[in-house]
N, C-alpha and C positions, 0 to 999 in steps of 0.2 A: 351419797357416799358416806361410808361409816364414820365413826369419830376418829378423829386425827387424820383426816383425808386433806390433802392439798390439792387446790384445783390450778390448773396450768392452762394460759391461753396465750395465744401468739400476739404480739404489738406490732405497730406500724414503724419501729424505729428504723433508720436507714442504716446499711451497712458501714462498717468501719471504714472503707475504703470509698466513700461518696455516696451520693444519692442514688436508690436504686434505679436500675434502668426500666424504663417502662415494659411491662409484660401485658399480653394479651390474656385476658381471663376467659377462657373457653373451657370451663370446668365441666361441661356437659357434653362437650363435642368429641367424638371417637374418631373424627377423620383424623390421618396422619399429621402430626406436626412437623414444621421446617422453621428452621431459623431464619430471621429477618434482621433489618436493622435496628428495629424498635425491640425485637425479642430474640436477641442471638445465642447461640449455642457457646457456653462460657463455662468456668470451673464450677460453679455453683450448680448448673444443671448437670453436670458430669458427675459431681458429689450426690446430688438429689439421685439421679440414675444408680450409683453405686449404693448408696443406703438404702433404697427401696428395693432394687434387684439382689442384693447382697448385704454386706456388712461394712461398706465403706471402702476407701481407697487408701493403698500403700502411697507414701508420698510420689513416688517416681509414675505412678500411674495417673495422677491428676493432669498433668502435662501431656501424657500419651493420649488419654481419651479426647482431650481438648482438641489436640493436633488431628486426629483421624478423623473427628466429627461425630455427630449424633446417631447417624445412620449404621455405622461400622461399630460403633460403641454398643448399640443394642445387639447388633448380631454377634458380637463377641460374648454377650451375656447369654444370649438364648442358645448357644453352643453347650449342649449338657450332653456329656459324653455316657451317663449312667454308670459312672465308676463305682464298685463296691467297696466295701472295708472287711477285715477281717471281723469275725464274729465271735471266735473263741481263741485260745491261746496266749501267748503273750507278743508285744509288739512295741518296737523301739521307735519312739518319735525323733525326729529330727533336733530336737531340744534337749536330746540325750536322757529322756525319761522311759524306762520300761514300765510298760501297762500290762496288766493281767486283766484281761477281756472278760474274764468270768467274774469280774468285780464291778457292781456297780457304778460307784463312783469313777473309776477308771474307764469306762464305758462312757459315761459323761465329759470326761478329759478328753478323750480322743476326739469326740464329737465337736467339743469347743475347739480342739486343735485345728480340724478341717475346715470350721467356719472361718477361722482367722487367717487360716495359712492356701486354702485351695484356690487354684484358679479358676474353678468352676463355682463360682458364688451363686449363681441362681440355683444350680442343683443343690445345695446346701439349704439356700431360704426356701425352696420349694419343699423341701424335705422337713422342714422345721414347720412348715404351713400345715402339711398333711399330717404330720405327728401329732399335732393339735386337733385337727378335724376329725381324725379317725382317733381318738385318744386311747391308749392303753397305759398301763404301767406294772411294775415289777410287783406291787403287792398283790396281784391275782395271777399274775404271771410265772409259772415256777422257775423261769432262768432268765437272767437280762439277757444273754445271747438272742433269746426269743423277739426281744425289744429290738436289739440291735440288727436282727435280719428283717424286722419291720421297716427301720430306717433305710436299709438297703433297697427293699422293695420300693420305698418313695425316691431314691436316688435314680434307680433304673427305670421306674413308669410314673415318676410325678410329673413327667411334661410330655407324657403321650397320651393315649386314649383313657378317658375318664371312665368309660365302662370297662375297659380291661383292668384298671387300676382298681376299681369297686369289687370285681369279681376276685381279684388277687386279694384285698384284705378280706372281704368275706371268707376265703379259705385260708386266711394266715394262722398259724396257730396261736401267735400272740393275741390275736383277736378271740379265736374260738375259745380260749382258757379266759379272757378278760370277760366277756358276757355270756359266758357258759354255753355256747352253742355247743359244745363237744358232747355236752350231756343231754341234747335234746332228741328225742325219740318219738316215734308214733304214739306211743302209749302215755308219754309225758313230755308232749312238747312246751320248749322254753321260750317264752316270748320276748326275751330280754333283746337278743339281736336283733330280731324283726323289728321290734319297736324301734331302737336306735338307729339302724338302717335306714327307715322311713324319716322319723324325727330329726336326727342329727347329721346323717351323712347324705341324704338325698333331698328330702323335700322341706324341711322347717317343721316345728312343732306345730301340730295342729293345722297343716296346711293342705289339705286336700284328701286326705287318706280317713278312713274309720277304725274303730276298734275290730269290727271284722275284718278288714284288710291285713290288720296285724295278727289276727289269729290265723288267717291262712296263709300269710306270708311266713310264720313261725312253721306252720307243716311243711311248708316247702322247702324249708332248710333242714328239716330234721334229717339226721344220716350224715350232715356236714359236720365231719368230727375230726380228732388228729389219733395218730399212733406213733410212738416213738419221736415226738415233736414234729411230725409231719401231717399234712392233711391226709385225711380218709374218706372217702364217699362211701359210707356204710350201707350197703343195699339191704341189710336186715333189720336196720332200725328206721328206715325212711318211709313216711307216708305217701303212699302211690295213688291216693283218692283225688277225685279231682278237686280244684280249689279255683276261687275267683278272688283276685287282688287288682284293685283300682281301676273295676269294669272289665278286666281281662280274664277271659278263662283259662286255666291252666290246668292242663290234663295230658301227661306223656306216658299214659298207661300203654300205649302201643309200643313204647320201646321196651317194655317187659321191666322186671326187676332187674336194672341194670344199673351199674354207675353212671352211665350216659343219662340215664332217667333221673337220677338223684341230682346230678349237676343241671341238667336242663331246667328242672323245678326251680331251682334257685335262680339261675340267671334268667329265667322268665320274670322274676319280682325285678330284679333289677331293671330288666328291660322294661316293664310297666311303668316304673318309676322315672326313668329315663324320658319315655313318650309324653309324660305328664308335664305341662309347662311349668309348674311350682318347682320342679327340681333344676333346671338350667336357672331360674331367677334366683333361687336361694343359695346356690353354689356359686354362681358368678357374683353375686353381690356380696359374699363373704369375701370372696378374693378380691375384688375391688377395695373393699375396706382395708383389707390387710396390706394391699400394696400401693394404694393411692390415698383416699380419704374417707372419712365415715359419713354415714348417712346420705349415698348418692338418691338423686330423686327417682322415682317410679320409671320415668320415661327413660334416663339412660340405663337402667337396670333392664329395662324390656328390650331395649337396642341392643345390649350386649349380650343377653340371653338367647334372644333371636340368631345374632351372628354366630355364637357358639354352638347353638343346635346345627345351624347351617354348614356349620364345619364337622357335623359330626361327633362333637362335645370333645374335640383335639384340644389339649390342654396348652400344647405351645402355641396354636393357632390364637387362642385366647390371650395368653400373655404376651403374645406380638403385637395385637390389637390395643393391649393396655399400654404397654410399654411406649408404643409408638404414637399413642394418642395425645392430641392437643390438650385433652383434659389432664394426663399424667404430667407435664410440664407447665400447667396452669397455675396461677397464684394461690388458688385454693388449695393445690395439692402440694406447694413447695414448702417444707418444713412444716407440716399438719399434723402429724401423728407422733403419738407419745412412744419412744422406746420401750419395748417389752424389754426384761433381762439379758436375754440373750444379745440384743442388738447395744444395749448401754454397755455390757463387758466387751464384746468383740471389736465393736467400732473403734475405742481408743488404741486397741493393741495395734490395728492396721494402721491407724491415722499418726499415731507417734512410731509406727516401724519397730516395734518390740514383739510382734507376734511370732517371730523365730528364736526366741531365745527366753521366754519366760515359762515358769514352772506352771503347766496346767493342770496339774494335780492340785496344787493350791489356789489357782484360781477357780477351780470346780466347787472347792468348799466354799468361796466367798459368793460365787455366784448362785449356791442352792439356799443361799440365806436372803436372797431377793426374791421367793416367792414362786418360782417357776420351777417345778418339780419335773425336770426333763427327763424322759425314759420313765417316769413313775407318777402318770396321772391316778389320781383317786377316783374319778367318775368318767364316764363317757363323752361329756360335753365339753371336754376343754377347760380353757380358762378365758375369761373376757380380757379384751385387748383396751387400750386408751386409757380413760381417768383411772381404771381400776388399778392399775400397777402403781399409781401415785398415793402414798399414805406415809405417814411420818416415818413408820419404822422401815419401810422400803428405802425411803431417802436418805434415812442415817445409814444403812447397810450399802447403798450406792455410794456415798459420801465417803465412808471408810473404805470402800474398795478403791476409790480413787486417789486417797492418801497413799494406800499401801503401793499402787501401783506407780507413782513418781518417785517413791522412795529407793534408794540404792539398797537399803539396808533398814530393818525395822529393829524395835528393841527385844523382841520374840524370836528367835532362830526360826521356829517351826511355822512362823507366818510369814516369813521372807519370801515375796514372790519372786526376787531375782529378775526383774523383768529389763535391767540394763538400759533403762531409758537415761539418756545423757542430753540435757538441752544444750550443751555446747556444740553437740554434733550438728543438732537442727539448726542452731544459729549459722555455725559454718557452712552448711550444705545451701543455706539460702542466701548466705553472704548478707546477713541482715547488718543494717547501720546501728552500732552499739554505743553511739557517741551520747544517745538518750534512750529510756526504755520503750519510747513510743512504737518504735518499728517491731519491737520484741513483741508488746502486748498485742499489737495489730495483726501480726503473723500468727500468732497461735488463737486468737480469737477467730481469724480466717479460717485456718484448716480445720480448727475443731467444731465451730458453729456459723461459719459463713459469715463471720462479722455481725452476726442478728443479734445485736444488743442495744440497749437505750445509751445514749451517749454518757447520761450520768453513770452507767456501770463501768463502761470504759475508762472513763477518768478517775474513778475508785481504783480501778487496777492499775492504772500508771502511777497514782498516789502508792500504792502499797509496794511498787517495785523500787519507790526511792525513798520509802521510810526505813528508820533504822530503830533498834530497839530503846536508844534514849530519846526518840522522838525528835530527831533531827532529820533533814532531807540529804539524802547523800547519793551521787550515781558515778560511779567510775568504774566500768565494765573491763577498760584495758589494763586497769591496775589491779584487778580481781586475783590477788595471790592466795586468798585463803578459800576460794571456792564459795562465799558467802552469796554472792551475787548469782552464782549457779543454783544454788541451793532457792535464791529468791524465784529464778526462772521455774524451778520445779514447783515450788509453792504457787505460781501464777496458775501453772497448768492445772494443780488440784482446785484451785478456786473457780476457774473455768468449768472443770469437770462438774463443780457443785452448782452451778448456776441453772436456773431454771431451764433456759434456753438448750442446755447439754442434754436434756431429756426429751426434746422434741426431733423426730427424726426428719 
């Protein structure tokens, strides 16, 4: 890690509400998990599912998922309708904000709004994954609406056939601009896209292909261009000669100088890569690390890849295998990954039930300071996950966001998030015991981080709640006429959001 980085690790502290219930650590087991007396379906497992397959739960959803059980809960997440969003023009959010979709910051705000408010959580989470996997950015693409079109592609195709998704991405104007394939011709083939297709999108760097494969793959994709921001398969600039990619002979000259021949050359490259065992292993491992835990064993990756290939690269089948597996609900997977900036920003909006009335245009500015250039990657390899998100500057930006989130108002009106977080509403909703601060501290630790803190941290938070400015201890919530104690509760939430455990998903 670079200078100023901070290392986070899990601890073995018992949850606030008592000793942890024994769990079966089946972190290598892809067979379906089912609840038992020793390892029940409970609110922490429901939250785990929601944080990984989405961005957390709204307060009323916790009890709902607990009640319906794990099987139906997973079914609900796997319902992905492929809903599109407008790509240009103006749009009115339910928060009352009017966004201009030709504006980069406004497009980011719309996506954050959807991640926080959409009932189709896995649709947006998969779109976020594919956006990083097939990275593009406005720096090399002439209009942000083309990037928005890509995100709609991931919404519609991101849980269906991986083959069809890759073909659509290869012919997507945003990708054609970003990697310059729109300029690739028989006289001047551009190897950028062909290289990244094999290295980053399909097989992994140096994983079973040669430079000769890249050169011939580039020839196969000549003529894949765009005009008026829509794909064009140019029959005049395509190389119709024979090629060999990954040991597969590609010669579609019998189709003549036609669009069909241009398209078939490119899809033959994709099919050759999909037939190579490296592809299923590379992509399945990357999906596993994003949704479950880092560094799975080769044995698990081999099993997962074999199942995916047997399912003809159907993404929904892969995700169902993952989300239903014993490994997904194992102790190794629970609270094991570090939140990326999107997860850190959207999760408290849902958990604290402020996602429907916060100013997303201002949230976007805070979010972009945390290091994830949503819709604007500078390179084709996306960004690393895990510890890479944790350094001193990013932690400061996260803590500042958490502080603004719980404030009803700030000193600077232009930084006012207007989220409407009301601690009293949450206390009344759960009918918490306010005779001491203990129940309040335990409740917010529970809903925000599953109560996963060492006892000493919990005790410090209780002491914070009773401390006054003059150093004395006092607690009288019922007589709270000046709202000072309400502000204390807001401060408590800020402190919890700043804990190391709050950055663990």
